[in-house]
C-alpha positions as CSV (number, residue, x, y, z in Angstrom):
1,M,40.7,38.8,23.5
2,N,41.6,40.5,20.3
3,K,39.1,41.6,17.6
4,T,39.9,38.6,15.4
5,G,39.2,36.1,18.2
6,K,35.9,37.8,19.0
7,K,34.9,37.6,15.3
8,I,35.7,33.9,15.2
9,L,33.6,33.2,18.3
10,I,30.7,35.2,17.0
11,G,30.9,33.5,13.7
12,T,31.1,30.1,15.3
13,G,28.1,30.9,17.4
14,S,26.1,32.0,14.4
15,V,26.9,28.8,12.6
16,A,26.0,26.7,15.6
17,A,22.7,28.7,16.0
18,G,22.0,28.2,12.3
19,V,22.6,24.5,12.4
20,A,20.4,24.2,15.5
21,A,17.6,26.1,13.8
22,A,17.9,24.0,10.7
23,T,17.8,20.8,12.7
24,A,14.8,22.0,14.7
25,I,12.9,22.9,11.4
26,S,13.9,19.5,9.9
27,Y,12.6,17.7,13.0
28,G,9.4,19.6,12.9
29,V,8.7,19.0,9.2
30,T,9.6,15.3,9.6
31,T,7.2,15.0,12.5
32,I,4.4,16.5,10.4
33,L,5.1,14.2,7.5
34,M,5.1,11.1,9.6
35,N,1.8,12.1,11.2
36,V,0.4,12.4,7.7
37,A,1.9,9.0,6.8
38,L,0.8,7.0,9.8
39,D,-2.0,8.7,11.8
40,R,-5.6,7.7,11.1
41,K,-6.6,11.4,11.6
42,Q,-5.2,13.3,8.7
43,P,-3.9,16.8,9.6
44,K,-6.1,19.5,8.0
45,A,-3.1,21.2,6.4
46,S,-2.2,18.0,4.6
47,E,-5.6,17.6,3.0
48,K,-4.9,20.5,0.6
49,S,-1.5,19.1,-0.4
50,K,-2.6,15.5,-1.2
51,K,-2.2,16.0,-5.0
52,K,1.3,17.4,-4.4
53,V,2.2,14.3,-2.3
54,A,0.9,12.0,-5.0
55,G,2.8,13.9,-7.7
56,S,0.0,13.6,-10.2
57,T,-3.5,14.7,-11.0
58,V,-6.1,12.2,-12.3
59,P,-8.2,13.6,-15.1
60,D,-11.8,14.6,-14.1
61,Q,-13.4,12.1,-16.4
62,T,-11.3,9.2,-15.0
63,A,-11.8,10.4,-11.4
64,G,-15.6,10.6,-12.1
65,A,-15.7,7.0,-13.4
66,R,-13.8,5.8,-10.4
67,E,-16.1,7.5,-7.9
68,E,-19.2,6.2,-9.8
69,A,-17.8,2.7,-9.6
70,A,-17.0,3.1,-5.9
71,E,-20.5,4.2,-5.1
72,K,-21.9,1.2,-7.0
73,L,-19.7,-1.2,-5.0
74,R,-20.5,0.6,-1.7
75,N,-24.2,0.1,-2.3
76,S,-23.9,-3.5,-3.5
77,N,-25.1,-6.6,-1.6
78,C,-21.9,-7.2,0.3
79,E,-22.1,-8.6,3.8
80,T,-20.2,-6.6,6.4
81,V,-18.1,-8.8,8.6
82,E,-15.8,-8.3,11.6
83,I,-12.9,-10.2,12.9
84,T,-10.3,-9.7,15.7
85,A,-6.7,-9.5,14.5
86,E,-3.9,-11.5,16.1
87,D,-3.0,-8.4,18.1
88,G,-6.6,-7.8,19.3
89,E,-7.5,-5.0,16.8
90,R,-10.9,-5.0,15.3
91,L,-11.0,-5.4,11.6
92,V,-13.9,-4.9,9.2
93,G,-14.4,-6.4,5.8
94,H,-17.1,-6.8,3.1
95,W,-17.9,-10.2,1.8
96,H,-19.3,-10.8,-1.7
97,E,-20.0,-14.5,-2.3
98,S,-20.4,-15.7,-5.9
99,D,-23.2,-18.2,-6.8
100,K,-20.6,-20.1,-8.8
101,T,-17.3,-19.6,-6.9
102,E,-14.2,-20.7,-8.7
103,R,-11.7,-18.7,-6.6
104,I,-11.6,-16.3,-3.7
105,I,-9.9,-12.9,-3.6
106,V,-8.8,-11.2,-0.5
107,A,-8.5,-7.5,-1.5
108,M,-6.4,-4.9,0.4
109,H,-6.9,-1.2,-0.5
110,G,-4.3,1.5,-0.4
111,W,-3.1,4.4,1.8
112,R,-5.8,6.8,2.8
113,S,-8.2,5.2,0.5
114,S,-11.1,2.7,0.8
115,W,-12.2,-0.7,-0.3
116,C,-14.9,0.6,-2.6
117,R,-12.8,3.3,-4.1
118,D,-9.8,1.1,-5.0
119,F,-11.8,-1.9,-6.2
120,G,-15.0,-0.4,-7.5
121,A,-13.9,-0.4,-11.1
122,I,-12.7,-4.0,-11.1
123,A,-15.5,-5.4,-9.0
124,D,-17.8,-6.3,-11.9
125,F,-14.9,-8.1,-13.7
126,W,-14.2,-10.2,-10.6
127,K,-17.9,-10.9,-10.2
128,E,-18.4,-11.9,-13.9
129,N,-15.5,-14.4,-13.5
130,N,-17.0,-16.2,-10.6
131,C,-14.8,-14.7,-7.8
132,S,-16.0,-14.5,-4.3
133,V,-14.3,-11.4,-2.7
134,L,-13.4,-10.3,0.8
135,Y,-12.8,-6.6,0.6
136,A,-10.9,-5.7,3.7
137,E,-10.8,-2.3,5.3
138,Q,-7.2,-1.8,6.3
139,R,-6.4,-1.0,10.0
140,G,-6.3,2.7,10.8
141,Q,-8.7,3.4,8.0
142,G,-12.4,3.2,7.4
143,E,-14.4,1.2,9.9
144,S,-11.5,-1.0,11.1
145,G,-9.9,-0.2,14.4
146,G,-6.4,1.2,15.0
147,E,-5.0,4.7,15.3
148,Y,-2.2,4.1,12.8
149,M,-1.5,2.7,9.4
150,G,1.6,0.5,9.0
151,F,2.6,0.6,5.3
152,G,2.2,-3.2,5.2
153,L,4.4,-3.9,8.2
154,M,1.4,-4.6,10.5
155,E,-1.2,-5.2,7.8
156,R,0.7,-8.3,6.3
157,H,-0.4,-10.2,9.5
158,D,-4.0,-9.1,9.0
159,C,-3.9,-10.9,5.6
160,L,-3.4,-14.2,7.5
161,D,-6.3,-13.4,9.8
162,W,-8.6,-12.7,6.7
163,I,-7.4,-15.9,5.0
164,K,-8.3,-17.9,8.1
165,W,-11.7,-16.3,8.1
166,V,-12.3,-17.1,4.4
167,N,-11.2,-20.7,4.9
168,E,-13.5,-21.2,7.8
169,K,-16.3,-19.6,5.8
170,T,-15.7,-21.8,2.7
171,E,-14.1,-24.9,4.3
172,G,-10.9,-24.1,2.4
173,K,-12.4,-25.5,-0.9
174,Y,-11.2,-22.8,-3.3
175,P,-7.9,-21.2,-4.4
176,I,-7.2,-17.9,-2.8
177,Y,-5.5,-14.9,-4.4
178,L,-4.3,-11.9,-2.4
179,A,-4.9,-8.7,-4.3
180,G,-3.7,-5.2,-3.4
181,I,-3.3,-1.7,-4.7
182,S,-0.6,0.7,-3.7
183,M,0.0,0.2,0.1
184,G,-2.4,-2.7,-0.3
185,A,0.0,-4.2,-2.8
186,A,2.8,-3.8,-0.4
187,T,0.7,-5.4,2.2
188,V,0.1,-8.6,0.2
189,L,3.7,-8.7,-1.1
190,M,5.0,-8.6,2.5
191,A,2.5,-11.3,3.4
192,A,4.2,-13.5,1.0
193,G,7.1,-13.7,3.4
194,L,4.8,-15.4,6.0
195,S,3.7,-19.0,6.1
196,L,0.6,-19.0,3.9
197,P,-2.0,-21.8,3.7
198,E,-1.6,-24.2,0.8
199,N,-4.7,-22.9,-0.9
200,V,-3.2,-19.5,-1.4
201,H,-2.4,-19.8,-5.1
202,G,-1.2,-16.4,-6.0
203,I,-0.7,-12.6,-5.4
204,M,-1.9,-9.8,-7.6
205,A,0.1,-6.6,-6.7
206,D,-0.9,-3.4,-8.5
207,C,1.6,-0.4,-8.0
208,G,3.2,-1.6,-4.8
209,F,6.3,0.1,-3.3
210,T,9.5,-1.6,-2.2
211,S,9.7,-0.5,1.4
212,P,8.3,2.2,3.8
213,H,11.6,4.2,3.7
214,D,11.8,4.0,-0.1
215,I,8.3,5.4,-0.6
216,W,8.8,8.1,2.1
217,R,12.1,9.1,0.5
218,H,10.6,9.3,-2.9
219,V,7.6,11.4,-1.8
220,V,9.7,13.8,0.3
221,R,12.5,14.2,-2.2
222,D,10.8,14.0,-5.6
223,N,7.3,15.2,-4.9
224,L,7.7,17.7,-2.0
225,H,11.3,18.7,-2.9
226,L,12.6,18.4,0.7
227,S,15.6,16.6,2.1
228,Y,15.5,13.0,3.2
229,N,19.0,12.7,4.8
230,S,20.2,10.5,7.5
231,F,18.8,12.7,10.2
232,V,15.3,12.7,8.7
233,R,15.5,8.9,8.2
234,K,16.4,8.4,11.9
235,V,13.5,10.7,13.0
236,A,11.1,8.8,10.7
237,T,12.4,5.5,12.1
238,D,12.0,6.6,15.7
239,M,8.5,8.0,15.2
240,C,7.4,4.8,13.3
241,K,8.7,2.6,16.1
242,K,7.0,4.8,18.7
243,K,3.6,4.7,16.9
244,I,3.4,1.1,15.6
245,N,6.2,-0.6,17.5
246,V,7.9,-1.7,14.3
247,D,11.2,-0.6,12.8
248,P,10.3,0.4,9.2
249,G,13.7,-0.8,8.2
250,E,13.3,-4.3,9.5
251,Y,11.2,-5.7,6.6
252,S,10.3,-4.8,3.0
253,C,8.6,-6.2,-0.1
254,V,12.0,-6.9,-1.6
255,E,12.9,-9.1,1.4
256,A,9.5,-10.9,1.2
257,M,10.0,-11.5,-2.5
258,K,13.3,-13.3,-1.8
259,D,11.4,-15.9,0.2
260,C,8.2,-15.9,-1.8
261,K,6.8,-19.3,-2.7
262,V,3.5,-18.4,-4.4
263,P,3.1,-16.9,-8.0
264,V,3.0,-13.2,-8.2
265,L,1.4,-10.9,-10.9
266,F,3.0,-7.5,-10.8
267,V,1.0,-4.5,-12.4
268,H,2.1,-0.9,-12.6
269,G,1.4,2.2,-14.7
270,S,4.3,3.7,-16.5
271,D,3.4,7.3,-15.5
272,D,3.0,6.7,-11.8
273,N,4.6,9.6,-9.9
274,F,3.4,8.5,-6.5
275,V,4.9,5.0,-6.5
276,P,7.5,4.9,-9.3
277,V,7.3,2.0,-11.7
278,E,11.0,1.2,-10.9
279,M,9.8,-0.1,-7.5
280,T,7.7,-2.8,-9.2
281,Y,10.7,-3.7,-11.4
282,E,12.8,-4.1,-8.2
283,N,10.2,-6.2,-6.5
284,Y,9.8,-8.3,-9.7
285,K,13.5,-8.9,-9.9
286,A,13.7,-10.0,-6.3
287,C,10.8,-12.5,-6.6
288,A,11.9,-16.1,-6.2
289,A,8.5,-17.5,-7.2
290,P,6.8,-17.8,-10.7
291,K,6.1,-14.2,-11.7
292,R,4.3,-12.2,-14.4
293,L,4.5,-8.5,-15.2
294,L,2.1,-6.0,-16.8
295,I,3.2,-2.4,-17.3
296,V,0.4,-0.2,-18.6
297,P,1.7,2.7,-20.8
298,G,0.4,6.1,-19.8
299,A,-1.3,5.0,-16.6
300,E,-0.9,7.1,-13.4
301,H,-1.1,5.8,-9.9
302,A,-3.7,3.0,-9.4
303,M,-5.2,3.8,-12.8
304,S,-3.9,0.8,-14.8
305,Y,-7.3,-1.0,-14.9
306,L,-9.2,2.1,-16.0
307,V,-6.6,3.0,-18.6
308,D,-6.3,-0.4,-20.3
309,K,-9.0,-2.8,-19.2
310,E,-8.5,-5.2,-22.1
311,S,-4.8,-5.9,-21.3
312,Y,-5.4,-6.0,-17.6
313,E,-8.3,-8.5,-17.8
314,R,-6.5,-10.7,-20.3
315,T,-3.4,-10.8,-18.1
316,V,-5.4,-11.6,-15.0
317,K,-7.4,-14.4,-16.7
318,Q,-4.1,-15.9,-18.0
319,F,-2.8,-15.8,-14.4
320,W,-5.8,-17.6,-13.0
321,A,-5.8,-20.2,-15.8
322,E,-2.2,-20.9,-15.1
323,F,-2.4,-21.2,-11.3
324,D,-6.0,-22.0,-10.2
325,Q,-5.1,-25.7,-10.3
326,K,-1.6,-25.4,-8.8
């Protein structure tokens, strides 16, 4: 073999080795990211990068107010309750019953968060407006069972189990609203595609994403500045199917909204870098049911209520006034 041929072979081998190395690195990085996304136990290395993943930093004053409200709700007189989900998983919730119930809220918190952290700030508003509330702890988090989080794909079915519990508890006498923040918003939006009981009068979705793949792609590309190509998508899909037995591409909030039959109130902060406001616009556009929209200028992820309580409360009250008697 002449020298030219040898150079070509060596060059080809180097390229192949480089491609193989890049593929291996991409696979390893994707594996870590999917463990962060889905596993109950958060890898230690990821705890330090949480702000980078979210793409924003909440001001200390706002964060302090949220934590103070969370502590207040955590220490309130809620009754801790347990149910068994349709698939046998143990689910935990916290029930606050109003003395003058006018409606019931089933509240689903977000990814790697908690019931009291996400709803502590708004809890007094709900209480003052005669709402009984079931604060659910999402599977794979808190005291509920499960080793994995499902980005709404599994949790949407848990909504039905909690609605059943609420109706048995209250004899189905009151209108029910599903409320969620972030992944909790995606959970309640996806639940809209299921067969909901007649007394579910509405959904309140605050900063929900469009689909698992959409939010993963956004975080990986825009916040972590990594590639989310077809190879990464396939690895993410395969890992999700292995962990929770659901293909992340088989369902989405957008698909659920096309079949939605209950009114939906969409809320989002304009400065959300974790779940872009464009995702709520897409969900809103797809919604086939009566719909309302509140965009809060300057609000970062899950901060809309704290940034503009007046507009938030006014919009929610209007929503109830319009649909309580559906």
